[in-house]
C-alpha positions as CSV (number, residue, x, y, z in Angstrom):
1,X,0.0,0.0,0.0
2,X,1.3,3.4,-0.9
3,X,0.5,6.7,0.8
4,X,1.4,10.0,-0.9
5,X,1.6,13.1,1.3
6,X,-0.5,15.6,-0.6
7,X,-0.1,18.6,1.7
8,X,0.6,19.7,5.2
9,X,-1.9,21.8,7.1
10,X,-0.5,22.8,10.5
11,X,0.0,19.7,12.5
12,X,-1.9,17.5,10.1
13,X,-0.8,15.8,6.9
14,X,-3.3,15.2,4.2
15,X,-2.6,11.8,2.6
16,X,-3.8,10.2,-0.6
17,X,-4.1,6.5,0.2
18,X,-5.1,5.2,-3.2
19,X,-8.1,7.5,-3.7
20,X,-9.1,7.6,0.0
21,X,-8.1,10.8,1.8
22,X,-6.7,10.6,5.3
23,X,-5.8,13.2,7.9
24,X,-2.8,11.9,9.8
25,X,-1.0,13.8,12.7
26,X,2.4,14.9,11.5
27,X,3.9,13.4,14.5
28,X,2.9,9.9,13.3
29,X,5.0,10.3,10.1
30,X,8.7,9.9,9.7
31,X,10.8,12.8,10.8
32,X,11.1,15.4,8.1
33,X,8.3,14.0,6.0
34,X,6.9,16.5,3.6
35,X,4.6,17.2,0.6
36,X,5.2,14.7,-2.2
37,X,6.7,12.0,-0.1
38,X,5.6,8.5,-1.0
39,X,5.4,6.2,2.0
40,X,5.2,2.4,1.6
41,X,2.9,0.8,4.2
42,X,3.7,-2.8,5.0
43,X,2.6,-5.3,7.6
44,X,5.3,-6.3,10.2
45,X,4.0,-9.7,11.4
46,X,6.8,-10.1,14.0
47,X,6.0,-6.7,15.6
48,X,2.3,-7.5,15.4
49,X,2.8,-10.8,17.3
50,X,4.8,-9.0,20.0
51,X,2.2,-6.2,20.3
52,X,-0.6,-8.8,20.5
53,X,1.2,-10.6,23.3
54,X,1.7,-7.4,25.3
55,X,-2.0,-6.5,24.9
56,X,-3.1,-10.0,26.0
57,X,-0.9,-9.8,29.0
58,X,-2.3,-6.4,29.9
59,X,-5.9,-7.6,29.6
60,X,-5.1,-10.7,31.7
61,X,-3.7,-8.5,34.4
62,X,-6.8,-6.3,34.4
63,X,-9.1,-9.3,34.5
64,X,-7.2,-10.8,37.4
65,X,-7.9,-7.6,39.4
66,X,-11.6,-7.7,38.7
67,X,-13.6,-9.2,41.6
68,X,-16.7,-9.5,39.4
69,X,-18.7,-7.2,41.7
70,X,-21.1,-4.5,40.6
71,X,-19.8,-1.1,39.9
72,X,-21.2,1.6,42.2
73,X,-21.3,5.2,41.2
């Protein structure tokens, strides 16, 4: 998948993602990215597996702290 940075508007980059237009925070782009840059988006399965493991561990920790009781406001 290719993203083309169409323009920068303040802290937002307007991206052409194959005909779909996205607004992405500039901080989420590579440092120095600017108008006309073409970004190649790929899947990183190893990082995805690692992130999934971390999320599952966090969820398990939260679930272990839940006593199952009702929430009182």
